[in-house]
Residue frames relative to the residue before (quaternion, step in Angstrom):
aa qw qx qy qz dx dy dz
X 1.0000 0.0000 0.0000 0.0000 0.00 0.00 0.00
X 0.4582 -0.6819 0.4966 0.2802 3.58 -0.96 0.88
X 0.5590 -0.6264 0.4278 0.3349 3.57 -0.96 0.92
X 0.7958 0.3086 -0.2386 0.4631 3.54 -1.01 0.88
X 0.6850 0.4323 -0.2846 0.5127 3.59 1.22 -0.22
X 0.4799 -0.6560 0.4893 0.3161 3.56 -1.03 0.71
X 0.5521 -0.6192 0.4248 0.3623 3.63 -1.06 0.56
X 0.0317 -0.8181 0.5739 -0.0162 3.58 -0.87 0.95
X 0.6218 0.4769 -0.3645 0.5031 3.59 1.22 0.38
X 0.6491 -0.5186 0.3549 0.4287 3.63 -1.10 0.44
X 0.6811 0.4816 -0.2953 0.4657 3.57 0.90 -0.90
X 0.6556 0.5170 -0.3168 0.4501 3.58 0.94 -0.84
X 0.6525 0.4972 -0.3060 0.4830 3.57 1.00 -0.83
X 0.6337 0.5239 -0.3277 0.4654 3.59 0.97 -0.84
X 0.6641 0.5078 -0.3076 0.4544 3.57 0.89 -0.93
X 0.6690 0.5010 -0.3069 0.4553 3.59 0.90 -0.89
X 0.6683 0.4961 -0.3056 0.4626 3.58 0.97 -0.82
X 0.6428 0.5062 -0.3229 0.4757 3.58 1.02 -0.74
X 0.6373 0.5295 -0.3265 0.4549 3.56 0.99 -0.82
X 0.6632 0.4961 -0.2992 0.4739 3.57 0.97 -0.87
X 0.6527 0.5159 -0.3180 0.4546 3.59 0.98 -0.81
X 0.6669 0.5107 -0.3078 0.4469 3.58 0.97 -0.84
X 0.5979 0.5586 -0.3640 0.4449 3.58 1.19 -0.39
X 0.7161 0.4160 -0.2369 0.5079 3.60 1.27 -0.25
X 0.4600 0.7280 -0.4077 0.3035 3.59 1.23 0.43
X 0.3119 0.7640 -0.5184 0.2241 3.62 1.19 0.21
X 0.7997 0.2784 -0.2242 0.4824 3.55 -0.96 0.95
X 0.5256 0.6273 -0.4241 0.3878 3.59 1.23 -0.13
X 0.6283 -0.5285 0.4131 0.3941 3.57 -1.17 0.62
X 0.5605 -0.6760 0.3545 0.3212 3.63 -0.70 1.10
X 0.6652 0.5112 -0.3243 0.4371 3.59 0.90 -0.83
X 0.6642 0.4834 -0.3017 0.4839 3.60 0.97 -0.83
X 0.6202 0.5359 -0.3454 0.4570 3.58 1.00 -0.76
X 0.6612 0.5023 -0.3080 0.4643 3.60 0.88 -0.90
X 0.6366 0.5264 -0.3281 0.4582 3.60 1.01 -0.77
X 0.6816 0.4791 -0.2916 0.4700 3.58 0.88 -0.91
X 0.6524 0.5027 -0.3211 0.4674 3.58 1.00 -0.75
X 0.6177 0.5320 -0.3405 0.4686 3.59 1.11 -0.61
X 0.6298 0.5151 -0.3251 0.4821 3.57 1.05 -0.78
X 0.6313 0.5334 -0.3212 0.4624 3.56 1.01 -0.85
X 0.6753 0.5024 -0.3016 0.4480 3.58 0.84 -0.97
X 0.6149 0.5500 -0.3405 0.4510 3.58 1.07 -0.74
X 0.7043 0.4545 -0.2618 0.4784 3.57 0.93 -0.90
X 0.6828 0.5124 -0.2956 0.4286 3.58 0.85 -1.00
X 0.7389 0.4721 -0.2434 0.4146 3.58 0.93 -0.81
X 0.5554 0.6684 -0.3977 0.2943 3.59 1.13 -0.45
X 0.7015 0.4670 -0.3024 0.4454 3.62 0.69 -0.97
X 0.6438 0.4878 -0.3459 0.4774 3.67 0.92 -0.67
X 0.6247 0.5337 -0.3398 0.4577 3.60 1.07 -0.70
X 0.6297 0.5227 -0.3302 0.4704 3.59 1.01 -0.80
X 0.6424 0.5226 -0.3178 0.4618 3.58 0.95 -0.87
X 0.6879 0.5133 -0.2845 0.4270 3.55 0.88 -1.01
X 0.7843 0.3269 -0.1609 0.5021 3.58 1.00 -0.76
X 0.5333 0.5295 -0.4423 0.4895 3.55 1.18 0.70
X 0.5937 -0.5815 0.4112 0.3746 3.59 -0.95 0.84
X 0.5185 -0.6720 0.4179 0.3241 3.62 -0.75 0.96
X 0.5462 -0.5979 0.4799 0.3375 3.52 -1.25 0.52
X 0.6004 -0.5621 0.4220 0.3815 3.56 -1.23 0.41
X 0.6430 -0.5135 0.3826 0.4201 3.62 -1.18 0.34
X 0.6345 0.5351 -0.3348 0.4460 3.61 1.02 -0.75
X 0.6673 0.4797 -0.3007 0.4839 3.58 0.99 -0.79
X 0.6263 0.5301 -0.3403 0.4592 3.58 1.01 -0.76
X 0.6547 0.5044 -0.3125 0.4684 3.59 0.99 -0.81
X 0.6417 0.5156 -0.3233 0.4668 3.60 0.97 -0.81
X 0.6507 0.5093 -0.3151 0.4669 3.59 0.96 -0.87
X 0.6544 0.5175 -0.3136 0.4534 3.58 0.95 -0.84
X 0.6531 0.5065 -0.3094 0.4703 3.57 0.98 -0.84
X 0.6341 0.5297 -0.3266 0.4589 3.58 1.03 -0.77
X 0.6905 0.4777 -0.2879 0.4606 3.59 0.88 -0.89
X 0.6920 0.4865 -0.2775 0.4554 3.57 1.08 -0.64
X 0.5717 0.6251 -0.3790 0.3725 3.59 1.20 -0.41
X 0.4500 -0.7052 0.4803 0.2635 3.63 -1.06 0.73
X 0.0553 -0.8349 0.5476 0.0079 3.59 0.38 1.20
X 0.0361 -0.7831 0.6206 0.0182 3.55 -1.23 0.54
X 0.7515 0.3667 -0.2789 0.4722 3.54 -1.28 0.27
X 0.8210 -0.2203 0.1774 0.4960 3.56 -0.98 -0.89
X 0.6262 0.5413 -0.3379 0.4480 3.59 1.25 -0.23
X 0.1065 0.7829 -0.6059 0.0934 3.57 -1.00 0.83
X 0.6312 -0.5664 0.3792 0.3700 3.55 -1.17 0.63
X 0.5889 0.6029 -0.3649 0.3957 3.60 1.14 -0.57
X 0.5531 0.6095 -0.3944 0.4086 3.60 1.23 -0.21
X 0.4690 0.6819 -0.4341 0.3558 3.60 1.26 -0.23
X 0.4490 -0.7009 0.4781 0.2804 3.61 -0.83 0.90
X 0.3050 -0.8380 0.4174 0.1744 3.58 1.06 -0.69
X 0.8129 -0.3914 0.2131 0.3749 3.44 -1.49 0.28
X 0.7477 0.4060 -0.2551 0.4594 3.63 0.51 -1.13
X 0.6660 0.4845 -0.3112 0.4742 3.58 0.93 -0.83
X 0.6136 0.5434 -0.3482 0.4549 3.59 1.03 -0.69
X 0.6613 0.4880 -0.3034 0.4821 3.58 0.95 -0.85
X 0.6181 0.5421 -0.3432 0.4542 3.59 1.02 -0.75
X 0.6627 0.4934 -0.3075 0.4720 3.59 0.91 -0.87
X 0.6305 0.5270 -0.3383 0.4586 3.58 1.00 -0.76
X 0.6323 0.5221 -0.3311 0.4669 3.60 1.00 -0.78
X 0.6354 0.5331 -0.3338 0.4480 3.59 0.94 -0.86
X 0.6828 0.4903 -0.2979 0.4524 3.57 0.87 -0.93
X 0.6859 0.4758 -0.2970 0.4636 3.58 0.90 -0.85
X 0.6583 0.5090 -0.3139 0.4572 3.59 0.99 -0.75
X 0.7232 0.4207 -0.2459 0.4894 3.59 1.03 -0.71
X 0.4068 -0.7186 0.4733 0.3067 3.59 1.22 -0.28
X 0.2442 0.8128 -0.5001 0.1718 3.58 1.18 0.51
X 0.1779 -0.7676 0.6078 0.0988 3.52 -1.19 0.71
X 0.7827 0.2012 -0.1010 0.5803 3.58 1.10 -0.70
X 0.0620 -0.8075 0.5853 -0.0389 3.55 -0.78 1.13
X 0.1586 -0.7546 0.6303 0.0902 3.54 -1.10 0.80
X 0.0731 -0.7862 0.6129 0.0295 3.56 -0.88 0.98
X 0.1592 -0.7683 0.6157 0.0724 3.55 -0.89 1.02
X 0.7844 0.1759 -0.1758 0.5682 3.56 -0.35 1.27
X 0.0243 -0.8677 0.4959 -0.0234 3.57 0.24 1.27
X 0.1171 -0.7809 0.5809 0.1978 3.59 1.02 -0.90
X 0.8112 -0.2601 0.1606 0.4985 3.67 -0.79 -0.84
X 0.6517 -0.6191 0.2810 0.3362 3.55 1.21 0.42
X 0.3495 0.7545 -0.5064 0.2283 3.62 1.17 0.20
X 0.7180 0.4304 -0.2739 0.4735 3.60 0.72 -0.99
X 0.6087 0.5469 -0.3612 0.4471 3.61 1.04 -0.68
X 0.6888 0.4624 -0.2869 0.4791 3.58 0.88 -0.90
X 0.6159 0.5401 -0.3542 0.4511 3.59 0.98 -0.77
X 0.6907 0.4672 -0.2864 0.4718 3.58 0.88 -0.91
X 0.6272 0.5366 -0.3439 0.4476 3.59 0.99 -0.77
X 0.6534 0.5229 -0.3133 0.4488 3.58 1.04 -0.76
X 0.6875 0.4789 -0.2799 0.4686 3.60 1.19 -0.42
X 0.5774 0.6175 -0.3750 0.3804 3.59 1.23 -0.20
X 0.5102 -0.6262 0.4816 0.3400 3.59 -1.16 0.51
X 0.7090 -0.4156 0.3409 0.4565 3.55 -1.30 0.16
X 0.7859 0.2803 -0.2303 0.5007 3.57 -0.84 0.99
X 0.5342 0.6186 -0.4111 0.4037 3.59 1.26 -0.10
X 0.1151 -0.8015 0.5853 0.0420 3.55 -1.26 0.36
X 0.2270 -0.7112 0.6476 0.1523 3.51 -1.28 0.65
X 0.1483 -0.7307 0.6590 0.0991 3.55 -0.95 0.94
X 0.0707 -0.8308 0.5513 -0.0284 3.56 -0.42 1.28
X 0.1934 -0.8017 0.5620 0.0637 3.56 -0.74 1.12
X 0.0496 0.7929 -0.6037 0.0667 3.58 -0.89 0.96
X 0.4458 -0.7162 0.4792 0.2422 3.56 -0.88 0.98
X 0.7502 0.4183 -0.2033 0.4700 3.57 0.87 -1.02
X 0.3769 -0.7605 0.4746 0.2333 3.64 -0.48 1.11
X 0.6384 0.5214 -0.3428 0.4507 3.63 1.05 -0.64
X 0.6406 0.4977 -0.3249 0.4863 3.58 1.01 -0.74
X 0.6340 0.5289 -0.3316 0.4565 3.59 0.97 -0.82
X 0.6537 0.5023 -0.3111 0.4728 3.59 0.98 -0.83
X 0.6022 0.5468 -0.3486 0.4657 3.61 1.04 -0.77
X 0.6685 0.5031 -0.3023 0.4567 3.59 0.87 -0.97
X 0.6773 0.5034 -0.3057 0.4409 3.56 0.85 -0.92
X 0.6231 0.5222 -0.3433 0.4703 3.59 1.10 -0.58
X 0.6847 0.4861 -0.2766 0.4673 3.58 1.15 -0.61
X 0.5793 0.5944 -0.3893 0.3994 3.60 1.14 -0.46
X 0.4526 -0.6744 0.4999 0.3007 3.60 -0.96 0.77
X 0.6450 -0.5140 0.3752 0.4231 3.61 -1.16 0.44
X 0.8181 0.2734 -0.2032 0.4634 3.54 -1.04 0.83
X 0.3911 0.7137 -0.4998 0.2964 3.62 1.21 0.09
X 0.3802 -0.7492 0.5039 0.2005 3.57 -0.83 1.04
X 0.3839 0.7062 -0.4824 0.3482 3.54 0.63 1.21
X 0.1530 -0.7659 0.6225 0.0487 3.55 -0.75 1.15
X 0.1647 -0.8159 0.5504 0.0643 3.59 -0.33 1.25
X 0.0995 -0.7719 0.6275 0.0245 3.54 -0.87 1.07
X 0.1698 -0.8077 0.5612 0.0618 3.59 -0.63 1.14
X 0.5709 0.5676 -0.4515 0.3847 3.55 -0.92 0.99
X 0.7173 -0.4107 0.3101 0.4698 3.59 -1.24 0.02
X 0.5452 -0.6565 0.4127 0.3184 3.57 -0.88 0.97
X 0.6308 0.5421 -0.3512 0.4299 3.60 0.94 -0.77
X 0.6514 0.5033 -0.3147 0.4727 3.59 1.01 -0.81
X 0.6578 0.5076 -0.3104 0.4618 3.57 0.95 -0.86
X 0.6323 0.5234 -0.3387 0.4598 3.60 0.97 -0.77
X 0.6469 0.5106 -0.3233 0.4650 3.58 0.96 -0.79
X 0.6586 0.5063 -0.3063 0.4649 3.57 0.97 -0.84
X 0.6572 0.5063 -0.3155 0.4606 3.60 0.95 -0.85
X 0.6362 0.5137 -0.3304 0.4713 3.59 1.01 -0.77
X 0.6533 0.5119 -0.3119 0.4625 3.59 0.99 -0.83
X 0.6550 0.4969 -0.3021 0.4826 3.57 1.15 -0.60
X 0.4574 -0.6992 0.4350 0.3356 3.59 1.25 -0.24
X 0.3672 0.7495 -0.4830 0.2649 3.57 1.16 0.42
X 0.1108 -0.7743 0.6227 0.0205 3.55 -1.12 0.82
X 0.1542 -0.8132 0.5602 0.0333 3.56 -0.96 0.92
X 0.4585 -0.6866 0.5040 0.2537 3.53 -1.12 0.78
X 0.7796 0.0788 -0.0212 0.6210 3.57 1.11 -0.76
X 0.0997 -0.7603 0.6401 0.0481 3.54 -1.08 0.86
X 0.1271 -0.7836 0.6067 0.0420 3.57 -0.82 1.06
X 0.1472 -0.8126 0.5631 0.0316 3.57 -0.54 1.23
X 0.2043 0.7671 -0.5784 0.1878 3.59 -0.61 1.17
X 0.3815 0.7251 -0.4752 0.3207 3.55 1.00 0.89
X 0.7874 -0.2472 0.2022 0.5273 3.60 -1.16 -0.55
X 0.5094 -0.7150 0.3950 0.2707 3.54 -0.75 1.12
X 0.6267 0.5440 -0.3438 0.4394 3.59 1.05 -0.68
X 0.6901 0.4902 -0.2801 0.4527 3.59 1.17 -0.47
X 0.4045 0.7638 -0.4519 0.2208 3.60 1.22 -0.22
X 0.6770 0.5038 -0.3162 0.4334 3.60 0.77 -0.98
X 0.6740 0.4935 -0.2949 0.4640 3.57 0.93 -0.88
X 0.6408 0.5182 -0.3302 0.4603 3.58 1.00 -0.75
X 0.6512 0.5070 -0.3253 0.4617 3.58 0.93 -0.83
X 0.6370 0.5161 -0.3340 0.4651 3.59 0.96 -0.80
X 0.6582 0.5117 -0.3162 0.4527 3.59 0.93 -0.87
X 0.6551 0.5042 -0.3098 0.4697 3.58 1.02 -0.78
X 0.7251 0.4479 -0.2533 0.4577 3.58 0.82 -0.99
X 0.7828 0.3574 -0.1746 0.4786 3.58 0.90 -0.91
X 0.6720 0.5162 -0.2980 0.4395 3.57 1.22 -0.30
X 0.5510 -0.6495 0.3812 0.3596 3.57 1.25 0.22
X 0.4557 0.7172 -0.4327 0.3014 3.58 1.21 0.27
X 0.6999 0.4435 -0.2632 0.4941 3.60 1.17 -0.48
X 0.4806 -0.6624 0.4966 0.2892 3.56 -0.88 0.98
X 0.6810 -0.5205 0.3126 0.4094 3.64 -1.10 0.59
X 0.7756 0.2589 -0.1577 0.5536 3.61 0.97 -0.75
X 0.3293 0.8022 -0.4488 0.2160 3.57 1.24 0.45
X 0.3252 -0.7318 0.5784 0.1556 3.50 -1.37 0.37
X 0.1638 -0.7471 0.6358 0.1037 3.54 -1.10 0.81
X 0.0947 -0.7676 0.6320 0.0485 3.58 -0.95 0.92
X 0.1303 -0.8092 0.5726 0.0197 3.56 -0.68 1.16
X 0.2830 -0.8032 0.5080 0.1296 3.58 -0.60 1.17
X 0.8278 0.2859 -0.2053 0.4369 3.55 -1.39 0.37
X 0.3533 0.7667 -0.4791 0.2403 3.60 1.08 0.57
X 0.6168 0.4492 -0.3796 0.5231 3.57 1.28 0.31
X 0.1178 -0.8689 0.4763 0.0649 3.59 1.33 -0.31
X 0.7435 -0.4570 0.2294 0.4310 3.53 0.52 1.31
X 0.6467 -0.5395 0.3148 0.4378 3.59 1.20 0.47
X 0.4391 0.7424 -0.4326 0.2626 3.59 1.24 -0.10
X 0.6161 0.5724 -0.3880 0.3772 3.69 0.88 -0.68
X 0.7954 0.2532 -0.1636 0.5258 3.63 1.07 -0.54
X 0.7875 0.3312 -0.1682 0.4918 3.61 1.10 -0.51
X 0.4699 -0.6657 0.4577 0.3557 3.60 1.22 -0.22
X 0.5375 -0.0329 -0.8120 -0.2250 1.51 -2.50 0.07
X 0.5585 -0.6252 0.4393 0.3230 3.56 -1.25 0.41
X 0.0639 0.7970 -0.5919 0.1016 3.56 0.03 1.33
X 0.6724 -0.4842 0.3438 0.4419 3.63 -1.17 0.26
X 0.6708 0.4829 -0.3120 0.4684 3.61 0.91 -0.82
X 0.6452 0.5199 -0.3219 0.4580 3.58 0.97 -0.83
X 0.6632 0.4951 -0.3010 0.4737 3.57 0.96 -0.87
X 0.6442 0.5243 -0.3253 0.4519 3.59 0.99 -0.80
X 0.6708 0.4788 -0.3040 0.4779 3.59 0.94 -0.84
X 0.6257 0.5289 -0.3481 0.4555 3.61 0.95 -0.77
X 0.6687 0.4855 -0.3006 0.4762 3.59 0.93 -0.86
X 0.6449 0.5150 -0.3264 0.4609 3.59 0.96 -0.82
X 0.6555 0.5141 -0.3207 0.4507 3.60 0.87 -0.91
X 0.6536 0.5028 -0.3163 0.4690 3.60 0.95 -0.84
X 0.6555 0.5146 -0.3098 0.4578 3.57 0.96 -0.89
X 0.6650 0.5089 -0.3040 0.4544 3.56 0.92 -0.92
X 0.6381 0.5409 -0.3271 0.4397 3.58 0.96 -0.86
X 0.7333 0.4122 -0.2245 0.4920 3.59 1.08 -0.72
X 0.5003 0.6809 -0.4138 0.3389 3.61 1.28 -0.11
X 0.3240 -0.7856 0.4920 0.1891 3.63 -0.50 1.10
X 0.5752 0.6209 -0.3746 0.3785 3.61 1.22 -0.23
X 0.8103 0.2877 -0.0732 0.5052 3.56 1.12 -0.68
X 0.1894 -0.6825 0.6682 0.2275 3.46 -1.49 -0.01
X 0.0729 -0.8220 0.5645 -0.0165 3.57 -1.07 0.68
X 0.1147 -0.7419 0.6521 0.1064 3.51 -1.36 0.36
X 0.2778 -0.7478 0.5838 0.1506 3.57 -0.91 0.99
X 0.1769 -0.8031 0.5666 0.0526 3.56 -0.50 1.27
X 0.3236 -0.7825 0.4960 0.1922 3.65 -0.60 1.06
X 0.2857 0.7380 -0.5440 0.2791 3.55 0.73 1.15
X 0.8270 -0.0279 -0.0486 0.5594 3.56 -0.80 1.11
X 0.8058 -0.2256 0.1649 0.5222 3.66 -0.54 -1.07
X 0.6861 -0.4857 0.2697 0.4697 3.57 1.23 0.51
X 0.0326 0.7593 -0.6489 0.0365 3.56 -0.93 0.99
X 0.1674 -0.7770 0.6005 0.0872 3.57 -0.74 1.05
X 0.2146 -0.7600 0.6043 0.1055 3.55 -0.84 1.05
X 0.1069 -0.8190 0.5632 -0.0244 3.53 -0.75 1.15
X 0.0268 -0.7837 0.6204 -0.0093 3.56 -0.97 0.93
X 0.4286 -0.6905 0.5181 0.2663 3.55 -0.92 0.93
X 0.1684 -0.7994 0.5716 0.0764 3.59 -0.96 0.90
X 0.6873 0.3880 -0.2750 0.5490 3.59 1.30 -0.07
X 0.6106 -0.5629 0.3845 0.4032 3.63 -1.09 0.53
X 0.4691 -0.6619 0.4943 0.3125 3.60 -1.00 0.73
X 0.5683 -0.5874 0.4338 0.3794 3.59 -1.14 0.49
X 0.5641 -0.5928 0.4296 0.3819 3.63 -1.10 0.53
X 0.4445 -0.6916 0.5046 0.2637 3.56 -1.09 0.74
């Protein structure tokens, strides 16, 4: 977990809770105390270890992350929504391994993942990044370096998906990180609207949602992700793997022919 930010991943929350519990172990039998503190150390140290042994982010990404953390967010927006260093590198690996040239992102926030993916594309590649909030989109665009291959579309994701399908656009990779209640509809629009290339990949963020789908509490976002995960698991069109990186990323591949456009 990055210093100064509250934990928002299952592992980060587990580590924080264990750390707090170990601070209240006075008087406990020494052997049990040592065992619990060892469990705490195992949890607390993992995310920093991943950060330390992942190739550093670019200076442009570091600057964008710093600007995001320093901004006075309010309401539903918070700096913890930033995808961050390890996840950014993971997305870059996916793009390079798949040879992607065109990427669609649903839910841009301040643009960390959009810029990370744009930096991994070959010459002529492009990220189309969709963001609902015009002020957040403007913040991201101010943070992007000159020449970044990012086409920002502002407005409801469902409307943008319809417009992109009407334009005949096709994407090699789609990264979904928008409102959680909309995930199922967005995936259907991508798979059935001809937006995904035949061998394309969909990556869906926050599919562990702070551990809420299996451990609670039952919040609207947690319930939406639990329902989406169940629906995806039963979907005969695709195969998927849920990767326990940060707050969970599910990789989805179509296994049935797409409908004709």
